C-alpha positions as CSV (number, residue, x, y, z in Angstrom):
1,M,12.8,15.2,24.7
2,L,10.8,11.9,25.9
3,V,12.4,8.2,26.1
4,F,11.1,5.1,26.2
5,S,11.2,3.5,29.6
6,P,14.2,1.1,29.6
7,S,11.4,-1.7,31.4
8,L,8.9,-1.7,28.6
9,K,10.0,-0.5,25.4
10,P,7.0,-0.3,22.6
11,V,9.3,-2.7,20.6
12,V,8.6,-5.5,23.1
13,Q,5.0,-5.0,22.4
14,I,5.3,-4.3,18.6
15,N,6.9,-8.0,18.7
16,S,4.2,-9.7,20.7
17,L,1.7,-8.3,18.4
18,C,3.6,-9.7,15.4
19,V,3.3,-12.9,16.8
20,C,-0.2,-12.7,17.7
21,L,-1.2,-11.5,14.2
22,Q,1.3,-14.0,12.2
23,Q,-0.6,-16.6,14.0
24,I,-4.0,-15.1,13.1
25,Q,-3.6,-14.6,9.5
26,E,-2.2,-18.4,9.1
27,D,-5.3,-19.3,10.9
28,L,-7.4,-17.6,8.6
29,N,-5.6,-18.6,5.2
30,K,-4.9,-21.9,6.5
31,Q,-8.4,-23.5,4.7
32,L,-7.8,-21.5,1.5
33,L,-4.2,-22.7,1.5
34,D,-5.4,-26.4,2.3
35,N,-7.6,-26.2,-0.7
36,L,-4.9,-25.1,-2.9
37,V,-2.8,-27.9,-2.2
38,S,-5.5,-30.7,-2.7
39,F,-5.7,-28.8,-5.5
40,L,-1.8,-29.3,-6.9
41,S,-2.2,-32.7,-5.8
42,R,-4.7,-33.7,-7.7
43,S,-3.5,-32.5,-10.5
44,H,0.2,-34.2,-9.7
45,S,-1.2,-37.4,-9.0
46,D,-2.9,-37.1,-12.5
47,F,0.7,-36.4,-13.8
48,Q,2.1,-39.0,-12.1
49,E,0.0,-42.1,-12.4
50,K,-0.8,-40.9,-16.0
51,T,-4.9,-41.4,-15.3
52,T,-7.7,-41.1,-17.6
53,K,-7.8,-37.4,-16.2
54,W,-4.7,-36.5,-17.4
55,T,-5.0,-38.8,-20.2
56,C,-7.7,-36.1,-21.1
57,R,-6.1,-33.2,-20.6
58,M,-2.9,-34.2,-22.6
59,K,-5.5,-34.5,-25.3
60,F,-7.0,-31.4,-25.3
61,R,-4.1,-29.7,-23.5
62,E,-5.7,-28.3,-20.9
63,I,-3.3,-26.6,-18.0
64,P,-4.5,-27.2,-14.3
65,T,-5.6,-23.2,-13.5
66,A,-6.3,-22.2,-9.9
67,A,-8.3,-19.0,-10.2
68,L,-7.4,-17.2,-6.7
69,I,-9.9,-14.4,-5.9
70,L,-8.2,-12.5,-3.0
71,G,-10.4,-9.1,-3.5
72,V,-9.5,-5.4,-4.3
73,N,-7.0,-5.3,-1.2
74,V,-3.8,-5.5,-3.2
75,T,-1.4,-4.6,-1.0
76,D,-2.2,-7.5,1.4
77,H,-1.9,-10.2,-1.5
78,D,2.0,-10.4,-1.0
79,L,1.8,-11.7,2.3
80,T,-1.2,-14.5,1.0
81,F,1.5,-15.4,-1.7
82,R,4.4,-15.9,0.0
83,G,2.4,-18.5,2.4
84,L,1.5,-20.3,-0.8
85,S,4.8,-20.3,-2.2
86,D,6.2,-21.5,1.3
87,V,3.2,-24.2,2.2
88,L,4.0,-25.2,-1.7
89,Q,7.6,-26.2,-0.9
90,D,7.5,-27.6,2.3
91,S,5.0,-29.8,0.6
92,I,4.3,-30.2,-2.9
93,T,7.0,-29.2,-5.2
94,P,10.4,-27.2,-5.3
95,Y,9.4,-25.8,-8.1
96,V,7.4,-22.3,-7.9
97,A,8.1,-18.9,-9.3
98,L,6.1,-16.3,-8.5
99,L,5.7,-13.4,-12.0
100,E,4.5,-9.8,-11.7
101,A,3.3,-7.9,-14.9
102,K,5.9,-5.0,-14.3
103,D,8.9,-7.4,-15.0
104,C,7.1,-9.1,-17.6
105,P,6.1,-7.0,-20.3
106,G,6.8,-9.1,-22.9
107,I,7.1,-13.1,-23.3
108,K,11.0,-13.0,-23.6
109,N,11.0,-11.2,-20.3
110,L,8.6,-13.5,-18.9
111,M,10.3,-16.7,-19.8
112,Q,13.7,-15.4,-18.1
113,K,12.0,-14.6,-14.8
114,L,10.5,-17.8,-15.1
115,M,13.5,-19.8,-15.7
116,G,15.7,-17.7,-13.4
117,Q,13.1,-18.3,-10.6
118,L,12.8,-21.8,-11.4
119,M,16.6,-22.4,-11.9
120,N,17.5,-20.2,-8.7
121,C,20.0,-18.1,-10.7
122,D,20.1,-14.5,-11.7
123,I,19.5,-13.6,-14.8
124,E,22.7,-12.1,-17.4
125,V,22.0,-10.2,-20.4
126,D,25.2,-9.8,-21.9
127,S,24.4,-9.0,-25.8
128,L,21.4,-8.5,-28.0
129,E,21.7,-11.8,-29.5
130,D,22.1,-13.3,-26.0
131,E,18.9,-11.3,-24.7
132,D,16.4,-14.3,-24.3
133,C,19.2,-16.7,-22.4
134,V,19.9,-17.3,-18.2
135,Q,23.2,-18.0,-16.9
136,V,23.5,-21.2,-15.0
137,S,27.1,-22.0,-13.5
138,Q,28.5,-21.8,-16.4
139,N,26.0,-22.7,-19.1
140,R,23.9,-20.3,-20.9
141,I,20.5,-21.5,-21.4
142,R,17.9,-20.1,-23.5
143,C,14.9,-18.9,-22.2
144,S,12.5,-21.3,-23.9
145,M,9.9,-24.3,-23.5
146,P,11.6,-26.8,-24.8
147,S,14.8,-25.7,-23.2
148,L,12.5,-25.5,-19.6
149,V,11.5,-29.4,-20.1
150,S,14.6,-30.7,-21.2
151,W,15.8,-28.8,-17.7
152,Y,13.1,-30.5,-15.7
153,E,13.4,-33.7,-17.1
154,N,17.4,-33.9,-16.2
155,V,16.3,-32.5,-12.6
156,T,13.8,-35.1,-12.1
157,K,16.2,-37.6,-13.3
158,K,18.8,-36.9,-11.1
159,T,16.6,-36.9,-8.0
160,D,15.5,-40.2,-8.8
161,S,18.9,-41.8,-9.6
162,E,20.4,-40.1,-6.0
163,T,17.6,-42.5,-4.0
164,P,16.8,-45.6,-6.5
165,S,16.5,-48.3,-3.7
166,K,14.1,-46.0,-1.4
167,K,10.7,-47.3,-1.8
168,R,8.4,-43.9,-1.8
169,N,5.2,-43.8,0.3
170,S,2.8,-41.8,-0.6
171,S,3.7,-38.8,1.0
172,S,7.1,-38.5,-0.6
173,R,5.7,-39.7,-4.3
174,H,5.1,-36.4,-5.1
175,W,8.6,-35.4,-5.5
176,Q,9.0,-38.2,-8.4
177,S,7.7,-35.4,-10.5
178,P,7.0,-32.4,-8.5
179,P,4.2,-29.9,-10.4
180,V,5.7,-26.3,-11.6
181,V,4.0,-23.9,-10.0
182,V,3.5,-20.6,-11.8
183,I,2.0,-17.8,-10.0
184,F,0.6,-14.8,-11.4
185,K,0.5,-12.2,-8.4
186,D,-1.2,-9.8,-10.3
187,M,-3.3,-11.3,-13.5
188,E,-5.1,-8.2,-14.3
189,S,-2.1,-6.8,-15.1
190,F,-0.6,-8.4,-17.4
191,T,-0.4,-7.4,-21.0
192,T,-3.2,-10.0,-22.8
193,K,-0.7,-11.1,-25.4
194,V,1.7,-11.9,-22.9
195,L,-0.9,-14.7,-21.6
196,Q,-2.1,-15.6,-24.3
197,D,1.2,-16.5,-25.9
198,F,2.4,-18.1,-22.7
199,I,-0.8,-20.5,-22.4
200,V,-0.8,-21.4,-25.9
201,I,2.8,-22.2,-25.8
202,S,2.5,-23.8,-22.7
203,S,-0.5,-26.4,-23.9
204,Q,1.7,-27.6,-26.6
205,H,4.3,-29.1,-23.9
206,I,1.6,-30.2,-21.4
207,H,2.5,-33.8,-21.9
208,E,5.8,-33.0,-21.4
209,L,6.0,-30.7,-18.1
210,P,3.6,-31.0,-15.1
211,L,2.6,-27.3,-15.4
212,V,0.4,-25.6,-12.9
213,L,-0.8,-21.7,-13.2
214,I,-2.4,-20.1,-10.0
215,F,-4.3,-16.5,-11.5
216,G,-4.3,-13.9,-8.4
217,I,-7.4,-12.0,-9.2
218,A,-8.1,-8.9,-7.7
219,T,-11.5,-8.1,-9.4
220,S,-13.9,-11.4,-10.4
221,P,-13.1,-14.6,-12.1
222,M,-14.8,-12.7,-15.4
223,I,-11.5,-11.1,-15.9
224,I,-9.9,-14.2,-17.5
225,H,-12.5,-14.6,-19.9
226,R,-12.2,-11.0,-20.8
227,L,-8.4,-10.8,-21.3
228,L,-8.4,-14.4,-23.0
229,P,-10.2,-15.1,-26.1
230,H,-12.3,-18.5,-26.0
231,S,-9.7,-20.4,-27.8
232,V,-7.1,-19.5,-25.1
233,S,-9.5,-19.9,-22.1
234,S,-10.5,-23.2,-23.5
235,L,-7.0,-24.9,-23.0
236,L,-7.4,-24.0,-19.2
237,C,-8.7,-26.5,-16.5
238,I,-9.7,-23.8,-14.2
239,E,-10.8,-23.9,-10.5
240,L,-12.2,-20.9,-8.3
241,F,-10.9,-20.5,-4.9
242,Q,-12.1,-17.7,-2.7
243,S,-10.2,-16.1,0.0
244,L,-11.8,-14.6,3.4
245,S,-13.3,-11.3,2.2
246,C,-11.1,-8.0,3.9
247,K,-13.8,-7.0,6.1
248,E,-14.5,-10.5,7.7
249,H,-10.6,-10.2,7.8
250,L,-11.0,-6.6,9.7
251,S,-13.3,-7.6,11.9
252,T,-11.1,-10.9,13.0
253,I,-8.1,-8.9,13.9
254,V,-10.0,-6.6,15.9
255,D,-12.0,-9.3,17.8
256,K,-8.5,-10.9,18.3
257,L,-6.5,-8.0,19.0
258,L,-8.5,-5.0,20.3
259,L,-11.1,-7.0,22.3
260,T,-8.8,-9.1,24.2
261,S,-6.7,-8.6,27.9
262,Q,-3.7,-10.2,25.9
263,F,-2.4,-6.8,24.9
264,P,-3.0,-3.9,27.7
265,F,-2.6,-1.1,25.1
266,K,-6.0,0.0,24.2
267,L,-7.5,2.2,21.3
268,G,-9.5,5.2,21.6
269,E,-12.8,5.8,19.8
270,K,-11.4,8.7,17.7
271,V,-8.1,6.9,17.0
272,L,-9.8,3.4,16.1
273,Q,-12.5,5.4,14.2
274,V,-9.6,6.6,12.0
275,L,-8.1,3.6,11.3
276,I,-11.4,2.0,10.0
277,N,-12.5,5.0,8.1
278,I,-9.0,4.5,6.1
279,F,-9.5,0.8,5.7
280,L,-13.1,1.3,4.5
281,Y,-12.7,4.4,2.1
282,H,-9.1,4.1,1.3
283,D,-7.4,0.8,0.6
284,F,-9.2,-2.5,2.2
285,S,-5.9,-2.9,3.5
286,V,-5.2,-5.1,6.9
287,Q,-2.0,-5.1,6.7
288,N,-1.7,-1.2,6.5
289,F,-4.3,-1.1,9.6
290,I,-1.8,-3.3,11.4
291,K,1.1,-0.9,10.4
292,G,-1.4,1.6,12.0
293,F,-1.9,-0.2,15.1
294,Q,2.2,-0.2,15.5
295,L,2.5,3.5,15.0
296,C,-0.3,4.1,17.8
297,I,1.6,1.7,20.3
298,V,5.3,3.7,19.0
299,E,3.3,7.1,19.5
300,H,1.6,6.2,22.9
301,F,4.9,5.3,24.2
302,Y,7.2,8.3,23.2
303,S,4.4,10.6,24.1
304,Q,3.1,9.3,27.2
305,P,5.2,9.5,30.7
306,L,3.3,7.1,32.1
307,S,3.4,4.7,29.2
308,V,5.6,2.6,31.7
309,L,2.5,1.5,33.5
310,C,0.8,0.3,30.5
311,C,1.4,-3.1,31.1
312,H,0.2,-6.8,32.3
313,L,-0.8,-7.2,36.0
314,V,2.1,-9.1,36.8
315,D,4.3,-6.1,36.0
316,L,2.2,-3.7,37.3
317,K,3.1,-4.0,41.4
318,K,7.1,-3.7,40.5
319,R,6.5,-0.7,38.4
320,V,4.4,1.4,40.6
321,Y,6.3,1.6,43.0
322,S,9.6,2.3,41.4
323,L,7.8,5.3,39.9
324,S,9.6,8.7,40.8
325,H,8.5,11.8,42.2
326,D,8.0,13.4,38.8
327,Q,5.8,10.8,37.5
328,C,3.5,10.8,40.5
329,E,2.7,14.7,39.5
330,N,2.5,13.3,36.2
331,I,-0.4,11.2,37.6
332,R,-1.7,14.0,39.4
333,R,-1.8,16.3,36.2
334,L,-4.0,13.3,34.3
335,P,-7.5,14.7,33.7
336,S,-9.4,11.9,34.9
337,F,-7.3,11.3,38.1
338,R,-8.1,15.0,39.0
339,R,-12.2,13.9,38.7
340,Y,-11.4,11.4,40.8
341,V,-9.5,13.4,43.6
342,E,-12.5,16.0,43.4
343,K,-15.0,13.3,44.4
344,Q,-12.7,12.0,47.6
345,E,-13.2,13.5,51.1
346,S,-11.0,16.2,52.5
347,G,-8.5,13.7,53.9
348,K,-8.2,11.3,51.3
349,Q,-8.1,14.6,48.6
350,I,-4.6,15.9,50.5
351,A,-3.1,12.3,50.7
352,L,-3.4,11.4,47.1
353,L,-2.0,15.6,46.2
354,T,0.9,14.9,48.8
355,N,1.8,11.3,49.7
356,D,3.7,9.9,47.0
357,N,3.1,6.4,48.8
358,F,-0.3,6.6,49.4
359,L,-0.7,7.5,46.2
360,K,1.3,4.4,44.4
361,E,-1.3,2.0,46.6
362,E,-4.0,3.9,45.2
363,T,-2.7,4.3,41.6
364,E,-2.1,-0.1,41.7
365,K,-5.3,-0.4,42.9
366,L,-7.3,2.0,40.0
367,L,-5.3,0.2,37.5
368,E,-6.4,-3.1,39.0
369,D,-9.7,-2.2,38.5
370,L,-9.1,-0.5,35.1
371,H,-8.2,-4.4,34.0
372,V,-10.9,-5.6,35.8
373,Y,-13.6,-3.0,33.8
374,H,-11.4,-4.1,30.2
375,E,-12.6,-7.8,31.1
376,N,-16.1,-7.4,31.8
377,Y,-16.6,-4.7,28.9
378,V,-15.5,-7.0,26.8
379,S,-17.5,-10.3,27.8
380,I,-20.9,-8.0,28.3
381,L,-19.4,-6.3,24.9
382,R,-20.3,-9.5,23.0
383,C,-23.1,-10.4,24.5
384,L,-25.0,-7.3,23.4
385,H,-23.9,-8.3,19.5
386,V,-25.1,-11.8,19.7
387,F,-28.7,-10.1,20.6
388,T,-27.9,-7.1,18.0
389,S,-26.2,-8.3,15.5
390,S,-29.1,-10.3,13.8
391,L,-31.7,-7.7,13.9
392,P,-33.1,-6.2,11.0
393,K,-31.3,-3.2,9.6
394,Y,-28.3,-3.6,12.1
395,P,-29.3,-0.4,14.3
396,L,-25.8,-1.0,16.0
397,G,-23.8,-2.5,13.3
398,K,-23.2,-6.3,12.4
399,Q,-19.9,-6.1,13.2
400,I,-18.6,-6.2,16.8
401,R,-16.2,-3.2,15.9
402,E,-19.0,-1.0,14.7
403,L,-20.4,-1.8,18.4
404,H,-17.1,-1.3,20.1
405,C,-17.2,2.1,18.5
406,A,-20.5,3.1,19.3
407,C,-19.8,2.1,22.8
408,L,-16.4,4.0,23.3
409,E,-17.8,6.7,21.8
410,N,-20.7,7.9,24.5
411,Q,-23.0,5.7,26.9
412,V,-24.8,3.8,24.0
413,W,-28.0,3.3,26.3
414,E,-28.5,7.1,25.7
415,T,-28.9,6.8,21.7
416,E,-31.7,6.2,19.4
417,E,-29.7,2.8,17.6
418,Y,-30.0,1.3,20.8
419,E,-33.7,2.1,21.8
420,S,-34.4,0.8,18.5
421,S,-32.7,-2.3,19.0
422,L,-34.6,-2.9,22.5
423,Q,-37.5,-2.5,20.5
424,L,-36.8,-5.2,17.5
425,A,-35.2,-7.9,20.5
426,R,-38.7,-7.6,22.5
427,M,-40.2,-8.8,19.4
428,L,-37.8,-11.8,19.5
429,N,-39.2,-15.3,18.6
430,K,-38.7,-18.0,21.2
431,T,-36.0,-20.5,19.1
432,D,-34.1,-16.9,18.1
433,L,-34.3,-15.8,22.0
434,V,-32.9,-18.9,23.5
435,S,-30.2,-19.6,21.3
436,M,-28.8,-16.1,21.9
437,L,-29.1,-16.5,25.9
438,Q,-27.3,-19.9,25.5
439,Q,-24.7,-18.1,23.4
440,C,-24.4,-15.6,26.3
441,V,-23.9,-18.2,28.7
442,E,-21.1,-19.6,27.4
443,I,-19.4,-16.0,26.7
444,L,-19.7,-15.4,30.6
445,M,-18.7,-18.6,31.6
446,S,-15.7,-18.6,29.3
447,S,-14.7,-15.4,31.3
448,S,-11.6,-15.3,34.1
449,G,-13.5,-12.9,35.9
450,K,-15.9,-14.5,39.0
451,E,-18.1,-11.4,38.8
452,F,-20.7,-12.9,36.2
453,D,-21.5,-16.0,38.5
454,K,-24.8,-14.7,39.3
455,T,-25.4,-13.5,36.0
456,V,-25.2,-16.7,34.6
457,E,-27.4,-18.4,37.1
458,K,-30.1,-15.7,36.4
459,L,-29.4,-16.9,32.5
460,K,-29.6,-20.6,33.0
461,E,-32.7,-19.9,34.9
462,F,-34.2,-17.8,31.8
463,L,-33.7,-20.5,30.0
464,T,-35.6,-23.2,32.2
465,Q,-38.1,-21.0,32.6
466,F,-38.7,-20.9,28.7
467,Q,-38.0,-24.5,29.2
468,N,-41.0,-24.8,31.5
469,L,-43.2,-22.1,29.4
470,E,-42.9,-24.7,26.4
471,A,-44.6,-27.4,28.4
472,S,-47.0,-26.1,29.9
473,Q,-48.2,-23.9,26.7
474,E,-48.1,-28.0,25.3
475,R,-50.4,-29.1,28.2
476,D,-52.9,-25.9,27.8
477,V,-53.1,-27.0,23.9
478,S,-54.0,-30.3,24.4
479,V,-56.9,-29.3,27.1
480,S,-57.9,-26.5,24.3
481,S,-58.3,-28.8,22.1
482,Q,-60.3,-31.0,24.1
483,K,-62.5,-28.1,24.9
484,E,-62.8,-27.1,21.5
485,L,-64.6,-30.5,20.4
486,Q,-67.0,-29.9,23.1
487,K,-68.0,-26.2,22.2
488,K,-71.3,-26.1,20.3
489,T,-70.9,-24.3,16.3
490,D,-74.2,-22.3,17.2
491,L,-74.5,-18.3,16.5
492,Y,-74.8,-17.8,20.2
493,H,-71.5,-19.4,21.2
494,L,-69.2,-18.1,17.5
495,Q,-70.5,-14.4,18.7
496,K,-69.1,-15.1,22.4
497,T,-66.3,-16.0,20.7
498,L,-66.1,-13.2,18.5
499,L,-67.1,-11.0,21.9
500,E,-64.0,-12.2,23.8
501,L,-61.5,-11.8,21.1
502,K,-62.3,-8.2,20.9
503,E,-62.4,-7.8,24.5
504,S,-58.8,-9.4,24.8
505,R,-57.6,-6.9,22.2
506,R,-58.7,-4.3,24.0
507,S,-57.1,-5.0,26.9
508,K,-54.0,-6.0,25.6
509,K,-52.7,-8.7,28.2
510,L,-49.2,-10.1,27.8
511,T,-48.7,-13.8,27.6
512,K,-46.7,-15.5,29.6
513,F,-44.1,-15.7,26.6
514,E,-44.2,-11.9,26.1
515,M,-43.7,-11.1,29.8
516,L,-40.3,-13.3,30.0
517,R,-39.1,-11.9,26.9
518,F,-39.4,-8.8,28.3
519,E,-37.6,-9.4,31.5
520,V,-35.0,-11.0,29.5
521,V,-34.4,-7.9,27.5
522,D,-34.5,-5.8,30.4
523,Y,-32.2,-7.6,32.4
524,I,-29.6,-7.3,28.7
525,D,-30.3,-3.4,29.4
526,T,-28.9,-3.5,33.1
527,L,-25.8,-5.4,32.3
528,V,-25.0,-2.7,29.3
529,R,-25.9,0.2,31.6
530,K,-23.4,-1.4,34.6
531,Y,-20.9,-2.4,32.4
532,L,-20.4,-1.0,28.7
533,V,-19.5,2.6,30.6
534,P,-17.4,4.6,28.1
535,A,-13.4,4.1,28.8
536,D,-12.9,7.8,28.9
537,T,-15.2,8.2,32.4
538,R,-12.4,5.4,34.1
539,T,-10.0,6.7,36.2
540,L,-6.2,6.8,34.7
541,H,-7.8,5.4,31.4
542,E,-4.8,7.9,29.9
543,I,-2.4,5.4,31.1
544,V,-3.2,2.8,28.8
545,Y,-5.6,4.1,26.0
546,F,-4.4,6.1,23.0
547,N,-6.6,8.7,21.8
548,A,-4.5,11.2,19.9
549,A,-6.7,10.8,16.7
550,T,-4.7,14.0,15.0
551,V,-1.6,13.1,15.4
552,L,-2.2,9.8,13.9
553,R,-4.4,11.6,11.1
554,G,-1.2,13.7,10.5
555,H,0.9,10.9,10.1
556,L,-1.8,8.6,8.0
557,N,-3.6,10.8,5.8
558,A,-1.3,12.6,4.0
559,A,-1.9,15.8,2.4
560,P,0.8,15.8,-0.4
561,R,0.1,19.0,-2.5
562,T,0.4,20.9,1.0
563,A,3.8,19.3,1.5
564,L,5.0,20.0,-2.2
565,H,4.2,23.1,-1.9
566,T,5.5,24.1,1.2
567,A,8.9,22.4,0.0
568,L,9.3,23.8,-3.1
569,N,8.0,27.1,-2.3
570,N,10.2,27.5,1.4
571,P,13.1,24.6,0.6
572,H,14.8,26.2,4.0
573,W,12.1,24.6,5.7
574,Y,13.1,21.0,4.7
575,L,16.5,22.0,4.1
576,K,17.5,23.0,7.6
577,N,19.4,25.8,5.4
578,Q,18.8,29.8,6.4
579,A,20.4,30.7,3.4
580,L,18.0,29.6,1.3
581,K,15.1,31.7,3.1
582,C,14.3,35.2,1.3
583,D,12.0,37.6,2.2
584,G,9.4,39.4,0.4
585,G,7.9,36.2,-1.4
586,G,11.2,36.0,-3.6
587,I,13.6,32.9,-3.8
588,S,17.1,32.6,-3.4
589,N,19.3,31.8,-6.6
590,K,21.3,29.2,-4.5
591,A,17.9,27.4,-4.2
592,P,17.3,24.0,-6.0
593,D,16.4,24.1,-9.9
594,I,13.1,23.0,-9.0
595,C,11.9,25.8,-6.7
596,I,13.5,28.4,-8.7
597,V,11.3,27.0,-11.7
598,Y,8.4,26.3,-9.1
599,K,8.0,29.8,-8.2
600,L,8.2,31.1,-11.7
601,H,5.9,29.1,-12.7
602,L,3.4,30.4,-10.1
603,E,3.2,33.6,-11.2
604,C,2.5,32.5,-14.7
605,G,-1.0,31.5,-16.5
606,R,-3.3,28.6,-17.4
607,L,-0.3,28.4,-20.4
608,I,3.4,28.8,-20.3
609,N,5.7,29.7,-22.9
610,L,8.7,27.7,-22.4
611,V,11.5,30.1,-24.0
612,D,9.8,33.1,-21.9
613,W,9.8,30.9,-19.1
614,L,13.5,30.4,-19.2
615,E,14.2,34.1,-20.4
616,V,11.9,35.8,-18.9
617,C,12.9,39.4,-18.0
618,D,11.5,42.2,-16.2
619,D,8.6,43.8,-17.6
620,A,6.8,47.0,-16.5
621,N,3.7,45.6,-16.5
622,S,4.4,42.0,-14.4
623,T,4.7,41.6,-11.2
624,F,7.1,39.1,-11.0
625,T,9.4,39.2,-7.8
626,C,12.0,36.9,-8.8
627,F,14.0,38.8,-11.2
628,Q,17.4,37.9,-9.5
629,V,16.4,34.5,-10.2
630,C,16.1,35.7,-14.7
631,S,19.4,36.6,-14.5
632,W,20.8,33.3,-12.9
633,F,19.4,31.6,-15.5
634,L,20.6,33.9,-18.6
635,S,24.6,33.5,-16.8
636,F,24.6,29.9,-18.5
637,T,24.3,28.9,-21.9
638,D,24.0,24.9,-22.4
639,V,24.0,24.2,-18.9
640,S,21.2,26.7,-18.0
641,S,19.1,24.7,-20.8
642,A,19.8,21.5,-19.6
643,R,19.2,22.1,-15.8
644,F,16.4,24.1,-16.7
645,I,14.9,21.2,-19.1
646,R,15.7,19.0,-15.9
647,A,13.5,20.9,-13.2
648,V,10.9,21.4,-16.2
649,S,10.5,17.9,-16.1
650,E,10.6,17.3,-12.7
651,L,7.9,19.3,-12.1
652,E,5.6,17.5,-14.8
653,L,6.4,14.3,-13.0
654,L,5.2,15.8,-9.8
655,G,2.0,17.0,-11.6
656,F,1.9,20.7,-11.9
657,I,2.2,20.9,-15.6
658,K,1.8,19.0,-18.7
659,P,2.6,19.3,-22.7
660,S,-0.5,21.3,-23.9
661,K,-1.6,20.8,-27.5
662,Q,-3.5,23.9,-28.2
663,K,0.3,26.2,-28.9
664,T,3.4,25.1,-29.7
665,D,6.5,24.7,-27.0
666,H,3.7,25.3,-24.3
667,V,2.8,24.1,-21.3
668,A,-0.4,23.9,-19.3
669,R,-0.8,24.4,-15.9
670,L,-2.7,21.9,-13.7
671,T,-2.9,23.0,-10.2
672,W,-4.0,26.4,-8.7
673,G,-5.9,27.6,-11.7
674,G,-4.4,30.9,-13.4
675,C,-2.5,34.0,-11.7
């Protein structure tokens, strides 16, 4: 079995990845969190200063409410709410409660969870008469809004009395009467009556308790008005907040994670496409995309014995020269290296295949070239994206990840989409073209490689030509306008002008601007053909690229029906017990109850009689192969019935059967049709 290299374990890159991702997500959510903090600060200051705004809210019993539109990627919401809770507790208030619909089926449960979180206590229910109380230290507090108000007043008075002589400035003023923030993480999942009751009760105490609500919404803000009648929604002073869309979030992750030299590990085109397809067609979860990327790292370092060379340039030389003879042989077996050897002269071929030291020197050079290729590839990819991302219908995609996949898949300049993009680029106006050239200059100047110095000079030369062209056009316009004034307007001159226009259309002479525009697009085309060569054509790409899309798909694209059928029909595979193995399509009487019941249910029709299922016997016309199992069932009395009922219930839970209304004491099969 392969083991991880002690000098470079995947956990190192995964930890570095996690740190980078955390910073990226903090940057993406910063604007949203800042807006929410500002909203809460305003709401709190209204209550603190008893201003006109808060007086009006007390009069109309309105509760400040933030409707946070997070999108359908529900699995990512927890991370956003944790970040929001940390920010609020650091800068606004220590009283933050996170509520989920599954924990709040009724108003009593909601108040228990709310007060339990705010008071930092565990909920203890000892008896039915005290089921609406929480235990705080030695005291039992009833879960009600008056109790919460009383607790809040005591806590804030205690805090004020601890520092009576301190003069609070504007930043610490919030802690005199900090707001109580209640976050409904999945607002759509809450029962309508629970929400209505809580809002109505809270509005009656808003003059005593600075309560602020935050609704986590996955769909649309209109859900608030669908769940709540006008009499209840009018008690909320709602302000909308929109988070970054999950697609934009993914594009940022791909841009800052995959299209960078910070991480030497790379994803192949098919692997990247698998992760993107799961994102687009299954869950829209950026967190699941990141977990898939981490799985790729682990799988690559586990399955690729040369992954020790997947490192930064500063560590490359040391690791190359520490390779063993077996690892050198692994390099010689790589398909890309074999293609490289075939192109060399005979003397060098022999040295590469027989001399380990020479091979190490060549390997170091090739991996350095691969690193340079990555840097150049990313820079030109960004330049090409500048030209293609604003074209009509986006032939090469709107997002840079789409362009990246197209370039990884094959030679992008041979595709119809690329030709279409060039044709559209040759029709760009001067303003857009100049702006794109300026962006490309900035991209190439920020590149760490010196290879683009001449390219930057050429692009700047194009910009200068456009400026000169504009100046010459202004002069031409002034001269032509003077000539137009001198022209005669008789019939002869008008006919002559029409003939000149027709002749110019026939000749189709290009203007200076059109010629320069063609030259610019052709130059970009040469850069694309030089630097955007697919990665699988580069020597030793297998060391840093993970291309096992089938393995990844097997891990992430689960087939639960097939797995369940295999586990229940052949339990010895999963339980690793050969005693359960039975030939001839039967099943051992030592197998788990659910496996026996499942095997029998496969031999039944669409409707299954529960009594016959338990007391099935050998019939001359039947094709049952589990008669020995029936005798095992019938050898028990009450225990047999209990175990049978439990096994049938488990099958129903897994979705293989359901109760039938057509016949009494029957269940209907839900899978694989009849027998």
